[in-house]
C-alpha positions as CSV (number, residue, x, y, z in Angstrom):
1,M,173.0,1.0,99.8
2,S,169.9,1.0,97.5
3,A,169.0,-2.5,98.6
4,L,169.2,-1.6,102.3
5,E,166.0,-2.7,104.1
6,E,166.7,-1.7,107.7
7,F,168.5,1.4,109.1
8,V,169.0,2.0,112.8
9,V,170.8,4.9,114.5
10,T,170.1,5.3,118.2
11,C,171.6,7.2,121.1
12,S,173.9,9.1,118.8
13,G,172.9,12.7,119.6
14,T,171.7,13.2,116.0
15,E,169.9,16.6,115.8
16,S,168.8,16.7,112.2
17,V,168.6,14.6,109.0
18,E,169.3,16.1,105.6
19,R,166.3,16.4,103.3
20,N,167.3,13.8,100.8
21,A,169.2,11.5,103.2
22,F,166.9,8.5,102.7
23,K,165.6,9.3,99.2
24,A,167.9,6.8,97.5
25,L,167.0,3.9,99.9
26,A,164.1,2.7,97.8
27,A,164.0,-0.8,99.5
28,L,164.1,0.6,103.1
29,R,161.3,-1.0,105.2
30,I,162.5,-0.2,108.8
31,L,163.8,3.1,110.1
32,E,164.7,3.5,113.7
33,L,166.1,6.8,115.0
34,W,165.1,6.7,118.7
35,K,167.0,8.3,121.6
36,N,168.5,11.2,119.6
37,K,167.8,14.9,119.5
38,L,165.6,15.2,116.4
39,R,163.2,18.2,116.4
40,R,161.1,17.1,113.4
41,I,160.1,14.1,111.3
42,P,162.7,13.4,108.6
43,S,161.5,14.4,105.1
44,L,161.1,12.5,101.8
45,L,161.0,9.1,103.5
46,P,161.0,6.0,101.1
47,A,157.5,4.9,100.0
48,N,158.2,1.3,100.9
49,L,158.8,2.2,104.6
50,E,156.7,-0.1,106.9
51,V,158.1,0.7,110.4
52,L,159.2,4.2,111.7
53,K,160.4,4.5,115.3
54,L,161.3,8.0,116.5
55,G,160.8,7.7,120.2
56,D,162.8,9.7,122.8
57,N,163.6,12.7,120.6
58,L,162.6,16.4,120.7
59,I,159.9,16.4,118.0
60,N,157.2,19.0,118.9
61,V,154.9,19.0,115.9
62,L,153.4,16.6,113.3
63,N,152.7,18.0,109.8
64,E,150.6,16.3,107.1
65,S,153.5,16.7,104.7
66,D,155.7,14.6,107.0
67,F,154.0,11.4,106.0
68,E,153.1,11.9,102.4
69,G,153.4,8.8,100.3
70,L,153.9,6.4,103.2
71,K,150.9,4.3,102.4
72,K,152.7,1.1,103.4
73,L,153.7,2.3,106.9
74,R,152.3,-0.1,109.5
75,V,154.0,1.0,112.7
76,L,154.6,4.6,113.8
77,D,156.2,5.1,117.2
78,I,156.7,8.7,118.4
79,Q,156.6,8.2,122.1
80,N,158.4,10.4,124.6
81,N,158.7,13.5,122.4
82,L,157.3,17.0,122.9
83,I,154.1,16.8,120.9
84,L,151.5,19.0,122.7
85,A,148.6,18.7,120.2
86,L,147.5,16.1,117.6
87,S,145.6,17.0,114.5
88,S,144.0,14.0,112.8
89,S,144.7,15.5,109.4
90,S,148.5,15.2,110.0
91,L,148.1,11.4,109.9
92,S,145.4,11.2,107.2
93,S,147.8,9.9,104.5
94,L,148.8,6.8,106.5
95,S,146.1,4.6,105.1
96,G,147.9,1.3,106.0
97,L,148.8,2.2,109.6
98,Q,148.1,-0.5,112.1
99,S,150.0,0.6,115.2
100,L,150.3,4.2,116.6
101,I,152.2,4.9,119.8
102,L,152.1,8.4,121.2
103,D,152.9,7.8,124.9
104,G,154.7,10.3,127.1
105,N,154.3,13.5,125.0
106,N,152.5,15.7,127.6
107,M,149.8,16.0,124.9
108,E,147.0,18.3,126.0
109,S,144.6,18.2,123.0
110,V,143.6,16.2,120.0
111,S,141.2,17.0,117.1
112,G,139.4,14.4,115.0
113,P,137.9,12.2,113.9
114,L,140.9,10.0,113.5
115,S,140.5,8.4,110.0
116,L,142.9,5.4,110.2
117,L,140.7,2.6,109.0
118,N,143.3,-0.2,109.5
119,L,144.5,0.9,112.9
120,K,144.5,-2.0,115.4
121,Y,146.7,-0.6,118.3
122,L,146.5,2.9,119.7
123,S,148.5,4.0,122.8
124,M,148.4,7.5,124.2
125,E,149.6,6.7,127.7
126,N,151.1,9.3,130.1
127,N,149.8,12.5,128.4
128,K,147.7,15.3,129.8
129,L,144.5,14.7,127.9
130,Q,141.3,15.8,129.6
131,F,138.8,14.7,127.0
132,F,138.4,13.5,123.4
133,P,136.2,15.3,120.9
134,E,133.0,13.5,119.9
135,S,133.4,11.0,117.2
136,F,137.2,11.0,117.5
137,F,137.2,7.1,117.6
138,T,134.2,6.5,115.4
139,A,136.1,5.6,112.2
140,L,138.5,3.2,113.8
141,H,136.4,0.1,112.9
142,N,139.4,-2.3,113.3
143,L,140.8,-1.0,116.6
144,L,141.5,-3.8,119.0
145,F,143.7,-2.2,121.7
146,L,143.3,1.2,123.2
147,N,145.6,2.5,126.0
148,L,144.8,5.8,127.6
149,N,146.4,5.2,131.0
150,G,147.9,8.1,132.9
151,N,145.9,11.0,131.5
152,L,143.5,13.5,133.1
153,L,140.2,12.0,131.8
154,T,137.1,12.6,134.0
155,K,134.9,10.3,131.9
156,A,135.3,7.4,129.5
157,P,135.5,8.5,125.8
158,S,132.2,8.1,123.9
159,D,131.7,6.4,120.5
160,L,134.4,3.8,121.1
161,P,134.5,1.2,118.4
162,R,132.7,-2.1,118.8
163,S,135.8,-4.0,117.7
164,L,137.7,-3.2,120.9
165,L,139.2,-6.1,122.8
166,S,141.2,-4.2,125.4
167,L,140.5,-0.8,127.0
168,M,143.0,0.7,129.5
169,L,142.0,3.8,131.5
170,E,144.1,3.4,134.6
171,R,145.5,6.4,136.5
172,N,143.0,9.0,135.3
173,Q,140.3,10.9,137.2
174,L,137.2,8.9,136.4
175,K,134.5,9.3,138.9
176,M,131.8,7.0,137.4
177,L,131.3,4.6,134.5
178,R,128.0,5.0,132.7
179,S,126.0,2.4,130.9
180,E,126.1,4.4,127.7
181,D,129.9,4.2,127.8
182,M,129.8,0.4,127.8
183,K,126.8,-0.7,125.8
184,Q,128.6,-0.9,122.4
185,L,131.6,-2.9,123.8
186,A,130.3,-6.4,123.7
187,N,133.6,-7.7,122.3
188,L,135.7,-6.2,125.1
189,S,137.9,-8.9,126.8
190,E,139.8,-6.7,129.3
191,L,138.9,-3.5,131.1
192,C,141.5,-1.8,133.3
193,L,140.2,1.1,135.5
194,S,142.6,1.0,138.4
195,E,143.6,4.1,140.3
196,N,140.7,6.4,139.5
197,Q,138.0,7.9,141.7
198,L,135.2,5.5,140.8
199,S,132.5,5.1,143.3
200,S,130.2,3.1,141.0
201,V,130.4,1.1,137.8
202,N,127.4,0.7,135.6
203,G,126.8,-1.1,132.3
204,A,128.9,-4.2,133.1
205,Q,126.1,-6.3,131.9
206,F,126.8,-5.1,128.3
207,L,130.3,-6.5,128.4
208,S,129.3,-10.1,127.6
209,G,132.9,-11.2,126.6
210,L,134.8,-9.6,129.5
211,T,137.4,-11.9,131.1
212,R,139.5,-9.4,133.1
213,L,138.3,-6.5,135.2
214,E,140.8,-4.3,137.1
215,L,139.3,-1.8,139.6
216,S,141.9,-1.5,142.3
217,G,142.6,1.8,144.0
218,N,139.1,3.4,143.5
219,K,136.3,4.4,146.0
220,L,134.0,1.4,145.6
221,Q,131.9,0.6,148.7
222,T,130.0,-2.3,147.2
223,I,130.6,-5.0,144.5
224,P,129.3,-3.7,141.2
225,V,126.1,-5.5,140.1
226,N,125.5,-7.6,137.0
227,L,129.1,-8.6,136.5
228,P,129.6,-10.7,133.2
229,A,129.6,-14.4,133.7
230,T,132.7,-14.7,131.5
231,L,135.0,-13.0,134.0
232,Q,138.2,-15.0,135.0
233,K,140.1,-12.3,136.9
234,I,138.7,-9.5,139.1
235,D,140.8,-7.0,141.1
236,F,138.8,-5.0,143.7
237,S,141.8,-4.4,146.0
238,N,142.4,-1.0,147.7
239,N,138.8,0.1,147.8
240,Q,136.3,0.7,150.6
241,I,134.2,-2.5,150.2
242,G,132.8,-3.6,153.6
243,K,130.6,-6.6,152.8
244,I,130.5,-9.4,150.4
245,K,126.9,-10.5,149.7
246,A,125.8,-13.9,148.6
247,P,124.6,-12.7,145.1
248,D,127.7,-10.7,144.3
249,F,129.6,-13.5,142.5
250,Q,126.8,-16.0,142.0
251,N,127.0,-16.2,138.2
252,L,130.8,-16.2,137.9
253,Q,131.5,-19.9,137.4
254,D,134.6,-19.1,135.3
255,L,136.3,-16.9,138.0
256,K,139.8,-18.0,138.8
257,H,141.4,-14.9,140.4
258,L,139.7,-12.6,142.9
259,F,141.5,-9.8,144.7
260,L,139.7,-8.2,147.7
261,D,142.8,-7.2,149.7
262,N,143.1,-3.8,151.4
263,N,139.4,-3.1,151.9
264,V,137.3,-3.0,155.0
265,V,135.5,-6.3,154.6
266,K,133.9,-7.4,157.9
267,M,131.4,-9.9,156.6
268,F,131.4,-12.6,153.9
269,E,127.9,-14.0,153.5
270,D,127.5,-17.8,153.3
271,G,127.5,-19.1,149.7
272,A,129.1,-16.0,148.2
273,L,131.7,-18.0,146.4
274,Q,129.7,-21.3,146.2
275,R,129.4,-21.2,142.4
276,C,133.0,-20.1,141.8
277,T,134.0,-23.7,141.3
278,V,137.4,-23.0,139.5
279,L,138.5,-20.2,141.9
280,S,142.3,-20.7,142.5
281,N,143.4,-17.4,144.0
282,L,141.6,-15.4,146.6
283,A,143.3,-12.4,148.3
284,L,141.8,-11.1,151.5
285,E,144.8,-9.5,153.2
286,Q,144.3,-6.3,155.2
287,N,140.6,-6.4,155.9
288,L,138.5,-6.6,159.0
289,L,137.5,-10.3,158.8
290,S,137.3,-12.3,162.1
291,S,136.8,-15.7,160.4
292,I,137.5,-17.6,157.2
293,P,134.7,-16.9,154.7
294,L,134.9,-20.2,152.8
295,R,132.1,-22.7,153.3
296,H,132.8,-24.8,150.2
297,L,136.2,-25.4,148.6
298,Y,136.4,-27.3,145.3
299,L,139.8,-28.5,144.4
300,E,139.3,-31.1,141.7
301,G,141.5,-31.3,138.6
302,N,144.8,-30.2,140.3
303,P,148.1,-32.2,140.4
304,W,148.0,-32.8,144.2
305,N,151.2,-33.9,146.1
306,C,149.5,-35.9,148.8
307,T,152.0,-35.5,151.7
308,C,151.1,-34.9,155.3
309,D,151.7,-31.2,154.8
310,L,148.7,-31.2,152.5
311,F,146.6,-32.9,155.2
312,R,147.7,-30.2,157.7
313,T,146.1,-27.6,155.4
314,R,143.0,-29.7,155.1
315,R,142.9,-30.0,158.9
316,V,142.7,-26.3,159.3
317,L,140.0,-25.9,156.7
318,T,137.8,-28.7,158.1
319,A,138.2,-27.4,161.6
320,K,136.8,-24.1,160.3
321,G,133.7,-25.9,158.9
322,T,134.8,-25.6,155.3
323,D,133.5,-28.4,153.1
324,V,136.5,-29.5,151.1
325,K,136.0,-31.4,147.9
326,G,139.3,-32.8,146.7
327,G,140.7,-34.4,143.6
328,Q,143.2,-37.2,142.8
329,C,146.8,-37.4,144.0
330,S,149.5,-37.1,141.3
331,A,152.3,-37.7,143.8
332,P,154.0,-39.5,145.5
333,I,153.8,-42.3,143.0
334,E,152.4,-44.8,145.6
335,S,149.4,-42.6,146.1
336,K,148.8,-41.7,142.5
337,G,145.1,-41.9,141.5
338,E,143.8,-41.9,145.1
339,N,141.4,-39.3,146.4
340,W,143.3,-37.1,148.8
341,M,140.2,-36.5,151.0
342,S,139.1,-40.1,151.3
343,S,142.2,-42.4,151.0
344,K,142.4,-44.6,154.1
345,R,146.0,-45.4,153.4
346,I,147.1,-41.8,153.4
347,L,145.1,-41.0,156.4
348,N,146.7,-43.8,158.4
349,L,150.1,-42.8,157.2
350,C,149.7,-39.2,158.5
351,I,148.4,-40.6,161.8
352,H,151.6,-42.6,162.2
353,D,153.5,-39.4,161.4
354,H,152.0,-37.8,164.5
355,L,150.0,-35.3,162.6
356,Y,147.1,-36.1,165.0
357,T,146.8,-36.9,168.7
358,D,146.0,-40.4,169.7
359,E,142.4,-39.5,170.4
360,E,142.0,-37.7,167.1
361,G,143.6,-40.6,165.3
362,K,141.1,-43.0,166.7
363,E,138.2,-40.8,165.6
364,I,139.7,-40.5,162.1
365,R,139.9,-44.3,161.8
366,K,136.3,-44.6,162.7
367,K,135.3,-42.0,160.1
368,A,137.6,-43.4,157.5
369,N,135.5,-46.5,157.5
370,A,132.2,-44.6,157.2
371,D,130.2,-44.4,154.1
372,N,131.0,-40.8,153.5
373,P,134.6,-40.2,154.5
374,S,134.8,-36.8,152.8
375,S,132.6,-35.3,155.5
376,L,135.5,-35.4,158.0
377,R,135.5,-32.8,160.7
378,V,138.1,-32.3,163.4
379,D,137.9,-30.0,166.4
380,T,141.4,-28.7,167.0
381,D,143.4,-25.5,167.7
382,D,144.3,-23.4,164.7
383,Y,147.4,-24.6,162.8
384,Y,148.7,-22.5,159.9
385,D,151.3,-24.0,157.6
386,Y,151.1,-22.4,154.1
387,E,153.2,-23.4,151.1
388,T,153.3,-21.4,147.9
389,D,154.9,-22.3,144.7
């Protein structure tokens, strides 16, 4: 037993562990005792322990003595217990800790600062925290991921470390985001603020590395200004946004996914998405739009299957006045390499397949021989035929 490196006892109903139960297991690196009925941290744990998982027990307090000598501990998971308060001193001996999970404890208060210099991952989701004391996060110079979803926070914590890559504050009670909350977070890659009470978001211009912004389920009436040019995904769904203005997304050339569904959008100004040249997903369900907002659609660099179904979709877009810029066909094999907007052979094939009326077919043949076939416009009734992968 002295050479044992991993010990796992789960769902066994264990209520207590004898004081010296693990003392002889000098080589033990991983100890998992989750889903039992433990009321305290086991004592005299081996110094070589690297992973300690005690989730889903009945532990209600953390003492500094519980973790004495555990300088090699990298992962501490105490989620879904009964810990109502956290004192930073109780964890002070864990100098090598990299991951700390305290989700689902109904925790109401914390004291700090938290002095865990090697901590990279901190999750305190689904507690009852209303605020963090000043400087609580200041010493966490290597923290990359912070999850505070599902608490009672009314403002973002101050003094967050510059090292952060991911900040999750969903399902809180935030009413505004201030510039001073964001100005030190230039390295942040994802910011998740869904299901709060935000009516404004300030300081986005400081987030120069942001690629993902989640703001669904808030009270926004306009698109936040100065959004970072690095954004690839934005979710503004389930807000109160009524108008999309031309400058709103003008600098977002990397934007791929934009969700504006379940708002009250009545108007989409011309050119609002003109510079979003790689946009692939645009959600506009459940708004008040009376026409398609797209004026320019850029579709290069995709593996197009150039069947007549694709030309039906093009037909709808061009009839709405959308300028469609297409790419090269990947399939079927006989069309590979041809431009799906200008290929005379594919156009003629779809005419013979009765995609167009005789009069429309004649007009298409004329335009297919013109110098600029990609400017094709067809007047027709609406025809909707969507295919999704």
